[in-house]
C-alpha positions in Angstrom: 86.4 27.1 181.4 90.1 27.4 180.4 89.1 27.0 176.7 86.5 29.8 177.0 89.0 32.1 178.7 91.5 31.5 175.9 88.8 32.1 173.3 87.9 35.4 175.0 91.5 36.5 175.2 92.1 35.7 171.5 88.9 37.6 170.6 90.1 40.7 172.5 93.6 40.5 170.8 91.9 40.2 167.4 89.7 43.2 168.1 92.7 45.2 169.1 94.5 44.3 165.9 91.5 45.3 163.9 91.3 48.6 165.7 95.0 49.3 165.0 94.6 48.5 161.3 91.5 50.7 161.1 93.4 53.6 162.7 96.4 53.0 160.4 94.2 52.9 157.3 92.8 56.3 158.2 96.3 57.9 158.5 98.0 56.2 155.5 97.8 58.1 152.3 94.3 58.2 150.8 93.2 59.6 147.5 90.3 62.0 147.1 89.2 64.2 144.2 89.1 67.9 145.1 88.2 71.1 143.2 90.6 73.5 141.7 89.5 76.1 144.3 90.4 73.7 147.1 93.8 73.1 145.5 94.3 76.9 145.4 93.5 76.9 149.1 96.6 74.7 149.8 98.8 77.2 147.8 97.4 80.2 149.6 97.9 78.5 153.0 101.5 77.7 152.2 102.2 81.3 151.1 100.5 82.6 154.2 103.1 80.7 156.3 106.2 81.6 154.2 105.2 85.0 152.8 107.5 86.2 150.1 110.6 84.9 151.9 113.8 84.1 150.0 114.2 80.4 148.9 116.5 78.0 147.3 115.4 75.6 144.5 117.3 72.4 143.8 116.0 71.3 140.4 116.6 68.0 138.7 115.8 67.0 135.1 115.0 63.4 134.1 114.0 61.7 130.8 112.3 58.4 129.9 111.0 56.6 126.9 107.7 55.8 128.7 106.0 57.4 131.7 106.5 54.3 133.8 110.2 54.8 133.5 113.0 53.9 134.0 114.0 57.6 134.4 117.5 58.8 133.5 119.1 61.8 135.0 119.6 64.6 132.4 120.8 67.5 134.4 120.3 69.7 137.5 120.6 73.2 138.8 120.6 75.2 142.0 119.0 78.6 142.2 118.2 81.2 144.8 115.5 83.7 144.7 114.2 86.8 146.5 110.7 87.8 145.4 109.8 89.9 143.6 112.7 90.5 141.3 116.1 88.9 142.4 117.2 85.6 141.1 120.6 83.7 141.0 121.2 80.4 139.3 124.1 78.2 138.4 123.8 75.0 136.4 125.8 71.8 137.1 125.1 70.7 133.6 123.8 72.4 130.4 124.7 76.1 131.0 127.8 76.1 133.3 128.1 79.8 133.9 126.1 81.4 136.7 123.7 84.3 136.0 122.0 86.9 138.2 118.7 88.8 137.6 118.0 92.0 139.6 115.1 94.0 138.3 115.8 94.9 134.7 119.5 94.0 134.9 120.9 90.6 133.8 124.4 89.6 134.8 126.2 86.6 133.2 129.6 85.4 134.2 132.1 85.1 131.4 134.8 82.4 130.8 137.5 84.8 132.0 135.7 85.3 135.3 134.4 88.8 134.6 130.7 89.7 134.6 128.7 91.0 131.7 125.7 93.3 132.2 122.7 93.4 129.9 119.7 95.7 130.6 116.3 94.5 129.5 113.1 96.5 128.9 111.3 94.0 131.1 111.7 93.6 134.8 112.4 90.2 136.1 109.5 88.6 137.9 110.3 86.1 140.7 107.2 84.6 142.2 106.7 82.5 145.4 106.9 78.7 144.8 103.3 78.6 145.9 102.0 81.1 143.3 98.7 80.3 141.7 99.0 79.8 137.9 97.0 78.4 135.0 97.7 75.0 133.4 98.3 74.1 129.7 96.2 72.2 128.7 93.7 74.0 130.9 91.3 71.1 131.5 92.4 69.6 134.8 91.6 66.9 137.4 92.9 67.4 140.9 93.4 64.6 143.5 94.4 64.9 147.2 96.5 62.3 148.9 97.1 62.5 152.7 99.7 60.9 154.9 99.1 62.1 158.4 99.4 65.9 158.3 101.3 65.8 155.1 99.5 66.4 151.8 100.2 65.5 148.2 98.1 67.2 145.5 98.3 65.7 141.9 97.0 67.8 139.0 96.4 66.1 135.7 96.2 68.7 132.9 94.4 67.2 129.9 93.9 68.5 126.3 90.6 69.9 125.3 88.1 67.3 123.8 88.5 69.0 120.4 92.3 68.2 120.5 91.7 64.5 121.0 92.7 62.3 123.9 96.3 61.8 123.0 97.9 60.9 126.3 101.2 62.2 125.2 99.7 65.7 125.5 98.7 65.2 129.1 100.8 66.8 131.8 101.0 65.8 135.4 101.9 68.1 138.3 102.6 66.8 141.8 102.7 69.2 144.8 104.1 68.0 148.1 103.3 70.0 151.3 105.0 69.3 154.7 103.2 68.8 158.0 103.0 72.6 158.4 101.3 73.0 155.1 104.3 74.5 153.3 105.0 73.6 149.7 108.4 71.8 149.7 108.4 70.0 146.3 106.8 70.2 142.9 107.2 67.8 140.0 106.1 68.3 136.4 105.9 65.4 134.0 105.1 65.8 130.3 106.0 64.6 126.8 108.2 66.6 124.4 107.2 64.6 121.3 110.3 62.4 121.6 110.7 61.6 125.3 108.9 61.9 128.6 110.5 64.6 130.7 110.3 65.1 134.5 111.3 68.3 136.3 111.5 68.2 140.1 111.8 71.3 142.2 112.8 71.0 145.9 112.3 74.2 147.8 114.3 75.4 150.9 113.1 78.6 152.5 116.0 80.7 153.8 115.6 84.3 154.8 119.4 84.7 155.0 119.8 84.5 151.2 121.3 87.6 149.8 121.6 88.4 146.1 123.6 91.5 145.1 124.9 92.8 141.8 128.5 91.7 140.9 131.2 94.2 140.3 131.4 95.1 136.6 134.7 96.0 134.9 134.1 99.5 133.5 137.3 99.7 131.4 
C-alpha cells in the first residue's frame, strides 16, 4: 500500500512538471512565418501608441569578417528627432561636430564653436521609427518570434532570382517590440563587399525633447 501511494505521488509530481514545461514552452520565444502585411500591422500598432512623438536614437555600428562574428565596435551616435522635420545628431566617432536639421535649414557646428547655416532646396523629412518602408533587395521572408507579450520580427531581404543567390547580398532586419507593442530596437545586418556591417538603433520616446535653431553670428 505504501509503495502504491509513493508511486501515485511520484506520478502526480511528474504530471505537474510536464504541465509546467508545457506552459513554459508556450511562452518561450517561438518562430512563425508571417506575411509582410502582418509585419506592417506591428509597425502600425506601434505608431498608433506613440504617434509622431519625439524620440531619441542611440545607434551603434559594428563590423565583422563573417556574419557569425565576432563583431567589433566601429562607432556610435546619439540623435534626437521631432517628426516631421526636426533632427539633431552628435557623433561620438566619425563626424565629431553636431548638426541640426529644421525644415530646409541645416546647421553645423564649427571648430571655433560657432554655427554655420546652409539652406537646402529640400525639406528635411524625419519619419517615425515605425514607418513602413520598402526593402532592397525587395524579395523578403518575415518571421515572428514571441517571448510572452514581447515580439521580435526578423525580415530577410534576398536578391531577385536573376541576381543569383549570393548570400553576401542578403540583408537581415530585426525589429524588437516591447510588451506594449512599441518598437524599441531595430538592427540591420548586411555586407559591404569587404565586411559584414551591423547597425543597431535603440529608440527612447520622449515628448520633452526640444530642438531649436542655434544663434547664428551675422557679422
